[in-house]
N, C-alpha and C positions, 0 to 999 in steps of 0.2 A: 607488167613485164611478162608474167606467165598467165595463160588462160586457165580456166577451171580444170580442164583435162590435163594440162601440163603439171599443175600442182598435185592432182590426184596421182598421176603417174610417178612423179618424183617421190611423193609420200609412200606409195606402194613399193618402189624400189628400195628406199631406205629401210622400210620395215622388213623386206625380204633379205636385204644384206645383213641386218642385225640378227635376224632369225638364223640365217646360215652361219654367221660367225659364232653364235651361241652353240649351234649343233656341232660345228666343226671342232670346237674346244671340248666337246663332250661334257658341257657344263651341267652340273646338277643344280636345279633350282630349289630354293628353300621352301619350307611350309609357308603358307600365307599367314600374315598377322591377323588373328581374330581374337575376340574376347574369350571365346570358348576354348581355344587351343591351349594346351599345356605349355606354359612358358619354358619349363625345363626341357621338354621335347623339342621345342622350336630352337632353343639355344644349343642344345647338344648336337643337333643335326645341321646347324647353319653352316654353309660352305665358306668358311673364312679364307680370305686370300685369293679367291677365284672370281668373285663377282665385281664387275666395275659398275660405275654409276649408271650407265645406259641400261645394263641388264637389270639393275635394281629398280630403276624407274619403270621399265617395261613390265616387271613382275609385280612389284608392290604398288605402283602408281606414284604420284607426286607426294612427297613428304608433307605432313601437316605443318611442320616447322623445321627450319634449318638453324643450327646452333654452332657456336664455336666453343669447344670443350676446354676445360681447364688446362689440358696438355697441349692446346693449340690446334688440335685436330678438328676437322669438320665433321659434324654429326647431323644426320637426318632423323627427325623424330616422327614416329607413326603412333598415333593415339588410338586406344581402344576404350569403348564405353558401352554400358548396357543401354544407355539412352541414345538410340539411333533413330533417325527418320529417313524415309525414302523421299528423294527429291528428283523430279524429272526435269531435264534440260533439253533444249532443242538445239541441235548442231546447226552450223551455217547451211548445211545441205538440206535441213528440214527433218533429219532423222532424230527421233526421240531417244534419249539415254536416261535410264534411271540409275541413280547411285545412292549408296548409303552414306549419310553424313552424321557427324557428331560434333556438337559445339566444342571448341578448343578447351573451354573452361570445365567441361564435363569429363575429361579423360580420367579414367580410373586406373588405367594401365598404359604404359608407354614402352615402345621398343625404340632404341636409338642406335642407328647404324653408324659406326665410326669408320672414317675413310683415311687411308694413308695418302702420301703426297702424289701417288700415281692414280688415285681415285678408286682403289680397291677396298672392299670391306675387310677391315682387320679385326673388328670386334662388333658384337651386338650386345647392347646393355638393356636389361629389363628393369622397370620400376613398377611395382604394384603397391597396394595398400600396406602390405606387411612384409614384402620381400624385395630385395634388389639382387640381381644376378647378372653375370657376364658370360658370354659364350666362351671366351678364353678360359675363364675359371672352370666352367663345366666340361670343356673339352680337353683340358690338360690332364695328363695321366701321371699319377705319382711315380716317382723313380724309386725302385726297390734296390737297395744295396745287397749285393751277393757276397 
């Protein structure tokens, strides 16, 4: 139906439209999920309520796993591990892409993005060897009675 040029054009236009919509909203992108990043800093600064699935996918990439949480919400799990390998793939156009991969069983830390019914990130959950944290928990400010 489409030739190679048409597919590339359509792909480019979609990318440009997504980029423009992100810039138009003045959207702040979160820190990247890495093994070395401080989980507290990532969660304290994660822009809850403003990122939709498309923005999340373009920033963090495809989730390692998709889950249904106990509260019925959809969650995207991103795993971190010390045991990473570089793997090179060849795209259909012949371009080589090198990515970092970790086996699912080796994840030592995970971030789970929780989505509401409109597809917006409403919480980010962190699980590590000795701690569990939530962006909602870290970003909430205590109310002081006067």
